[in-house]
N, C-alpha and C positions, 0 to 999 in steps of 0.2 A: 401411577402405574395401573396396569390391568390386574384385576383381582378375581379369584375364584373362591367362593365360600362353600364349605361342606358342612352340613348339619345332620347328625344322627345317622350317618351312613355306615353300617356295620360297626367298626370300632372307632371311626373318625368323627371328631367334633361332637362328642356326647354332651347334650344339653345346651351347649354353646358352640356356635359355628366357629370352625377354625378356617383361617384364610391362607391362600397361596398367592403371593404377589408375582406377577410376570412382567418382565421389562417391556416398556412401551415400544422399543425399537425392534423387538423380536430377538431371537437367539436361543440359548439353551438354559434350562433350569434343571439342576440335578437333584433328584429325590434320593436322599441317603437315609439309612437307618439300619438297625440290627435286624437279624432274621425274625420274622413273625411279628414285627411291630406294626405293619399295615401299609407298607409302601405300595403294594399292588392294589390295595383297597382305595388309595388316593387316586390312582390312575383309572380304576374301574368306576369310581364315582364321577370323575370328569367325563368319562366315556358315555355316561348317561345323557350328556348334552349332544351327543352325536348319534352313532348307530349302535350304542350300547344297550338299547332296549329300555323298557319301562322298569320301574322298581318291582322287585319280587319279595317274597317272604324272607328269602335268604339275605336281603339287604337290611332287614330290621335288626337293630342292635339288641344284644342280650343284657344291656345295662340299665334298662328302665326299672326303677324301684319306687313306685308310687303307691301310697295307700289307696288313693282314689283311682279305681279302674278306668273311669272315663278320662281322667287326666292323662293316663298312660295311652289310651286309645287315640286321643287327639294329638299326640306327639307328632311333630312334623319331621319328615325325612326330605331333605332338599339339597340341590346343587345349583349354584348360581354363578354365572360368568359375567362380570361387569367390565365393559371395554370402552367406557368414556362417553362423552356427550357430543362428539363431533358427528354430524350427519354423514352417512355413507352415501356417496353419489352413485346411483346405479345407472347402467347403460339403458337408454330408452330406445324405442323403435325408430325414432327419427334419426338417431345416430347411425343406425345400420344403413340408412338410405345413402349416406355419403361414403361408405366404405366400398372399396373395389373400383373406385374411379381414379383417373389421372388428373392432377392439378398442375397448372403451369406457373412458373415463377420467372419474373424479369428483374434483373439486378439493375439498380440505378448506377450512374456513372462512377460516383465515388466508391461505392461498394465493389464494383467491378475492378477498378484500378487497385484498390487495397488488397482485394482477394488474389489478384494476379501476382502481386508482389510477394504475398505470404506463401503462395503455392509455387512461386518461381516459374510462372508461365508467361509466354510472350504474346498470346493472342486470346481474344474472347472465346473463339471456337474451342481452343484447348481447355479453357476453364470450364466451359459448358459441358464438354465431354467428361472431364474429371468429376465434376459435381454430380452429374447424372449417374456415373458409375459408383460414386461413394454412397449415395442414398438408396441405390437399388437393392432390393432383397431384404429390407428390414421394415419393421412397423414405423409408423409416424405418430408422434404424440402432439396434440394441438391444445393450446390453452390461451385464453385472452389475458394479455398483460395490460392493465388499465392505464391509460395515459402515457404509454411508452413510445408513441409516435411524436417525437419531440417537435417536429416542424409544425404539425397541425394540432398538437395537444389532444389527440383522440386515442381510442383504444387500438392497440396493435395485436396482431395474431402471431404468437410464437409457434413456429412449426419446428419440432425437434426430431432429428434423425439420429437414433442411437448408433446406427452403423457408420455414419459419417462423423459422429461426435460433434455435431454442430447444431446451433439454434438459429433459425432464420426469422428475423423480425419483419413482419409484412403487414400490408393492408391490401384488401381486395378492392380493385378499381375496374369498373366495367370499361373504362376508357384507357387503361394502361396499355402502353405500346401502340396506341392508336387503333385498338381493336375493341370489340364489345363483348368478348366472351368471358370476362371476369378473371383475368390473370392476376396473380398476387404480385404486388409491387414490393420488392425487398429493399429495405433501406439500411439494414445492418446484419452482419453475420457474427455470431459469438461462439466460442468454444463451449461444448457441453460434454465434459469428460466422463461424468458418472454413468451416462446411458440409462439412468433409472426413469421410470414414469413419474412425472410430477403429480401430486395429489390434485384432484378435480379436473385433470386433463382428460380428453377423450383419446381413444386409440383407433387408428385406421391401420389394420393389419394387412390389408390387401391392396392398398393404394400406393401410387408412385408419384414422385415429383418430377416434373420435366422442366429443365432450365433452358431459357432462351437467351441467345446472344442478341443479334440485331435482326434476325429474320425468324418468323414463326411459321411452322408448317404443321405441327402436331395439333390434333383436336383434343381439347381438354374440357373438363367439367367446370361449372361455374363456381369460382371462389367466393363470389359475392353471397350466394345462398349459404355456403358453408360458414362464412364469417358471421352472417346474420344469426344463424342458429347458435353459434358459440357465444356470441355476445348476450343473446337472450338467456342462455343457460348460465353464463357467468353471473349475471345480475339476479337471476332467480335464486342461485345458491347464496349470494350475498344477503338476499332478503331472509332466507331461512336462518342464516347465522347472525342476524342483527340482534342487538342487545334486547330489543323489545319482544323478539319472537320467543314463544314459550320453549323452554328446554326440558327435555326428559332424559332420564338415564337410558343408555343403551345397554341392555343386558339380555341374556338368555337364562331361563330358569326352568328346572323340572322339580316339581314338588307334589308330595302326597302325604297323607297322614297314615299312621300305622294301621288304623281301622280300615281305611280305604284300600290299602294294599291287601289286607287279609280278606276283605269282602270280595274284591275282584278275583282273588285266587280261588274263591269258592263259587265263582260264577254269579254273584249277586249284582244287582243294579246299584251302582255307586251314586250316592247323592251327597251334596254338601249343603249344610244349613245356611252358610253365608252366601251361597250362589257362586262362590269362586271355583273355577275349574280345578280339578284335581291335578291336571298336568297343564302347565302353561309355559310359553316361551315368549318373552317380551323383547322385541328387537327394534333397532333403529328408532325413528321418531314415532312409529306406529306399533301396534301390537299384533302378533300372530298368536292366536289362541287355538289350542288343540283340545278337542274333547276327550273323554275318557278312552276312546278307542284310537286316539291319535289322528283323527280326521281334522283337516284344517277348517276352521270356522270362519276366520277373518284372514284373507290372503294378502294383507298389506305388510310392508316392511320385511319381506322374506329374505333379503340379502344379508343376513347376519353371518358372522364368522362361523366356520365349520370346525367340527372336532373330529379328528381321525385317530382311531386306535390302530397303530401299525401292525399289520400281519403280513408276513413275507409272501409275496406272490411269486411262485416258482416259474421262471421263464424257461420254456422248453427249447430244445435244439431246433425244432421245426419253426419256431417263431422268428428265428434269425434269417429266414428266407421268405420272401413273399412275391406275388405277382406284381409287376410294375403298376398295373392298372388298379391294384388294391392297396397301395401303400398308405393312403389316407385312412383306411379302415383298420390298419394294423396298430394295435395298442402298443406293441413293443417299438415299432419304428417311429411312431409319433413321439414317444418319450425319448428315443435314442437321438433323433435329429434335433429335438428341442435341447437336449443336454449338450450337444456339440455345436449349438447355435447355427443351425442350418434351417432355413424356412422350407418346410416340407411342401408348401403350396407351389414353390418354384419348381421343384422336381415333378410335382403332379402336372403342372402346366407344360413342362417340357415333354413329358411322356405322352401327353394328350395330343401333341402336334404330330401330324402325319409325316412331316418332313424330317423328323429326327433321324440322325445318321449314327452309325456305330463309332465313327472316328470322333464325333462330337461327344458321345457318351464317354469315350475313353479320356477325353480332355477334362471333362467334369470329374470323373472318377480320380484321375491323377491329382487334380487340384485338391479334392477332399482329403485324399490320403497324404498329400504333402503338407497339409495345413491342419485341419481339424483332427485328423487321426493321430498326427504327431503329438499334439497337445494332450489328447486323450491317453495315449501311451505313457506320456510323462506322468499324468495324474495317477493312473493305476500303478505305475512303477513305484511312485511315492507311497501309495496306499499299502501295497503288498510288501515291498522290500525297503521302504524308507528312502529311496533315491530315484530321481527323475530319469537317470540314464540307464535304469534297469532294462535289460533286453529279454527278460524271462517271458513276458507276455507282450503281444502286439495285436492291435486291431487293424483290419483293412476293410474297406467297403468295395463291393463289386457291383457295378451298374451294367446290366446286360439289357438287350432289347426287350425281353419279356419278364425279367425278374431282377430283384435287388437282394443282395446278400451281405450279411456281416460275417467276416471270417475271423476266428480267434486262432492265433498261433502261439504255441509255447515252444521255446527253444527252436524257433523258425519252422516248426511243423504244425500243420493244421490239426486242431483238436476239437472234441465235442464239449460243449459247456457242461453237459450233464455228468461228465467224467472228471471234472476238476474238483479241487478241494472244497470242502463245505464252506470255508472262509471266503474263498474266491467267489463261489456262487452266491453266498449271502450278500456280499458287497455288490456284485453285479445286479442282483435282484432288487436291492434297495435303491441303487443309483438310477437304474433305467426303469425298473418296474414300479417304483413309487415316487421317488423324489421329483422326477421330471415327467412322469406319466400322469400324476395327479395335478389338477389345476389349483395348486395352493395359492392362496391370496393373503394379503396383509390382514393380520388379526386372527388367522386360523391357528388352531392348536393341533399338534401332532403328539400323540402319546406313544412312548416306546418303553417296553418292559425289558430291561437287561439286554440291550442290543449288542453288548460287547461279547457275549458268550462264545460265538463261533470264531473269534479273532485272536491272533497273537498280539503281543504288547505293541508292536510297531503299528499294526493296523488299527488297534483300539485308539491310539493317540491321534492318528490321522482321521479316523472316522469321527471322533469328537470334534476335531477342527472343522471338518466338512459340515457337520450338523450346525455348529455354532455360526459359521460364516454364511451358510445358506439362509439360516433363520434371520440373521441380522440384515442381510442384503435384501430379503424379500418380506420382512416384517412378520415372519411366521414364528410362533413360539413352540419349541420342542420341549416337552416335559418328559424327562428320561429318568427312570429308576435304574440304579446300578450298584454293584459291589466292587467295581473296578477302580483301583487306585490310579490307573492311567487316564481316567476321565477327569481327575482332579488336577487343577493347575493352581499353584500357590499364589499366582498373580491374578487369579480370577475366582477368589474365594466367595465373592458375592453371588456366584451362580448356584451355590449350595443351599438346599432347603432340607432341613432335618425333620424326619418323622420320629417323634419320641413319645413315650408314655406320659400321660398327664399326671398331675400331682395327686389325683384321687385313686389312681390305679384301675380305673374303669374304662379306659379308652386312650386314644392317641391324639396328638395335636401336631401341627406343622410349625416349625420354628424357621422363619424367613431370615432372621438376623441372628446368626449363631453366636454373636457376642452377648446376647441377652440371655444369660443362663441363670439358673437358680442361685440364690444367695449362697456364697461359700464355694462356688465352683469358678475357677479362674482359667483353666485350660480350655479355650473354646474349640480346640482341634481334637480333643480327646475323643469326643463322640464320632467325629469324622474318621479318625484312625480306626476305631472299633468297627465302624460301619463297613469299612473296606477290608477288614480282617488283618490290619497291620499291627505292628508291635510298637513302633515309635515314629516320631516325626521325621526321622532320617529317611524313611521310605518315600516321603512325599516331596523332598526338597532337592534343589541343586546344591551339592556340597561346596561349590565355589562361592556361593552367595553368603553374605553375613546377615544373620537374623537380627532384626531390630524389633522388639516388642512394642506395640502401641496400645492405647487404652481400649479401642473398640473398632467395630466394622466401619464406622463413619470415618474415623481417622485413617484406617487402613486404605479406604478407597481414595481419599485425597492424596495421601503420601504416595501410593502406588501410581496413580495417574501422573503426579508431578515428577516422580522419579523416572518413569518411562519417557516422558517428554525430555527430561534432563539427559538420559542416555542417548536419545536420538540426536540431540544437539552436540553432545560431547564426543560420542563414539560412533555415531551413525547407525546405532543398533544397540544390542544388549552388551553391557560391560562384562568382561570376563570375570571380574570380581566385584559384583554389585551388592546392592542392599535388597533384602527381602523383608518386608514388613509383615508381621504376624499379629493379629488382634487377640487381646485377652478380654476377659469379661469385666472390665472396669477396675477401678482402684479401691473398691470396697466401700464401707460405710462412711469413710472420710469425705466422700463426695458430698454428703449432706451438710458438712460443716462449712463449706467454702463461702456460703452466704451469711453464716450466722456467727462466725468467730469474732471475738473482740479485737480491737485495734492493736492491743498489746499482747495478745495471746501468741505464744510461740508454737510453730508447727510441731506436732508430735505424732509419730506413726502409731496406728492401732495394732492390736494383736492380729487382726485379719490381714493387715498390710504386711506384717512380718511373715505370715503364711504365704502371701502372694510372692514375696521374695524367695522363699524356699521352693515354692512350686516352679518358678521361672528358672531358678538355678538348676533344678532337677531336669527340666525340659531341655535346657542348654546342654547339660551333660549327656542327655540321651542322644544328641546329635554330635557328640564329641567336641563340644565347644566349651572351653573353660571360662569364657567371659560372657556374662549376660548383660545385654544393653536394653534398657527400657526408656523409651521416649515418651514424655508426658507433657501436658499443658503446664503453664506456670501459675496455676491456681493453687488453692490451699491443699487440695488432695495431692497435687504434684509436689508441693513443698514438703508434705508429710513423707512421701516416698523418698524424697531426696535426703532426708535425715538418716535413712538406714542404708544408704549405699556404702560400699566398702571404702574406707579412707585411702587404701592403697590402690583402689580401682582395678584390682586383679580379678575379682569374681563377679561383682554386681555393680553396674554403673547406671546411674539415673541421670538422664539429660533432659532438662526443661527447655522447651522451645524458646522461652523468654531469655534464656542465657545467651543466645546467639545474637541478640539485638540490643541496641541502645534503648534507654527508657523513652526517648522521644519517638521511637518507631511504633510504640504502643502495640507490641506483639506479646500477647499472653498465651494464645492457643492457636491451633492450626488454622482456624478460620480467619485469624488476623493476618495471615500471609497473603490473603486475597485482597484485591482492590475493592474499595467500598462500593464502587459503581460498576464493577466488572461482571464477568460471566457468573461468578459464584453467587453474587447478590441476585442476579436474575433467577437462578435456580432456587434460591431461598424463597422467592415469592411464589414459585410455581409448584413446589412439591413438598411433601413431608420431609423431615430432616434426614432420616436414614436413606429413604429412597432417592432424595436429591443427590446424595454423594454417589450412589450407584449410577444414576443417569449422567452425572457429570463425568465420571470415569469412562463410561461408554462413549460419550461424545469426544473426550480427549483422545481416544484411540483412533478416531476417524479424521479429526481436523484440529487445527491450532485453537486452543481455548485460553491459553495463558498469555497475559500481557507481558511486556518486557520487564516491568517492575516485579510482577509475580515470579517470573523466571529467576530474576536476580535474588529474590528473597529465598526461594527454595534452593537455589544453587549454593547459597551461603550455608544453609543448614546441611545439605547433602555433602558438601565439601568437608565440613567439620566431621560428620559421621564417618565418611570414608577414611579420613585421616585417623580418627579415633579408633576405628576397628582394625 
């Protein structure tokens, strides 16, 4: 996973760096903690890697206690963002040469016949017209698929059209169709439902594809030159990634010593004995070094991820209207049309034509209002009132000869944006003034300090969903501090990062895995409840779900992912009376006995486990549940807990995973429910143990990851639990 390390920044990471882990796929990380513990300091530390400025004297901790004054002066204050070893492929000048041109495609006979059947068309000309219409108006992604031309065993060029949801496998041939202009010869068409840009592909945002049937009339650019460039680029990337090529960490870092910060504040010339720059940012394969004044010394590798500290940009009423000739210069309309998936360059091209007519403008306007605006109205209806059919607010677009306007209506009457509620304006400004106006890229970080404040409960819930889904779809990490209980989802507890005081009382640390608590604490949600100002677990859960306590966050991720898969297969969605897994902080010191006990030693619970039992019963009572269920592994620690369950099973029930299966199944713990050569084992090789479970759960929400055998094993366990509860 991606990692941010903070050392000696105000009260965060005193003497030893504390780390914040971010999901590789993007999404949201919630920074929780009680008042004045340092949540905002975490965000401001990370902001130093963006536009947060250099370190100042106010960033120096007050917790340095060294007898040696020099030792204290040399103490380092630093923030570092490590984002992996994979090279970031940047767009070069040659790529720009190919954008904005039209490229021709000719379908071979088999592809034409198959495509006509699928599209239910009876002539090649109709097929050509449909394909031309489908791909028009959207970007093209191009990537070389090595050896995918099955007939000739050579490289094929995949041309992906997100608007058509199709991938065209082609080769460029100067003699295709009997002409010498380099038309692409297409030998297969595949569905491409995701619409996402593949890694290492290039993007042609202003180019079009032109499909030919049996006659060619259109003038097109050379596909041969484009393919040659892409093949060269593909194999140069492979060379960079080869095992023999040197690998360097990709990271950004800002670092200074206490003495350097104080000297610069006094206007002194700062020098370093080691020659290391006081401020540095190491990115990509190469390094970008900045001197003490922030000037770039070495300009290589500059396409590192960016860090944004979100500040609301207030969109004025005047910005909702602009001259048609200046639409491309309007920050608001660029973001607006991007948000509703309309290529603004097409509107620019139309308005630049002298032959434009008012009736044609009306046709385009009606189309936008009947399609994109309807979807936008549903989205904001869900945000504001929790339902898509809300008619309180409606957006319409007006295309006139000389100007373009966005009209906001409330209860069918036109209104000014500036006179709407603070919550509506805050949502409008975030959605159009930041989320889609910024050019956010994969790996970027967005910092948000209590963004829930202007909103009601309904909007808070939907805002959190928007942030998480946008981040996951675009690979952007949102780091959000909050006191809102509506941002917390009990089926997404892995999103939570706790800021807590360290054991020495002289600073704070970040707890990424809230099951890893100090010895003697077993309620891993207690700090979360305190952080959002709640009184009990009841405020966070769906009362219809039955709570099943599990040993820790790793088990929580596996069981939650598997149960959501089970729900989709059994009920087509969430079960009305389902299971909710809640992690605790382990089973106590008995964990250390499981590898050392003698063969004849009988399991016996410790006093600490007796306390765990009392704690869990109290937790269950706080949510008005008279029966406490604890699901454990079948190891010695689990056997010890089993000895103290209620004989009548009225109050405290301990279920060992191993009880559900025969001895020949060799199931002792949750990991044994996975196939030995399946997806779980692949994750085991690729990631740390706790992070692996989080990544696995994230993947399970997007695509099938469980084999049939794994589904059967988990179904057997869940069926028993549902019957038991």
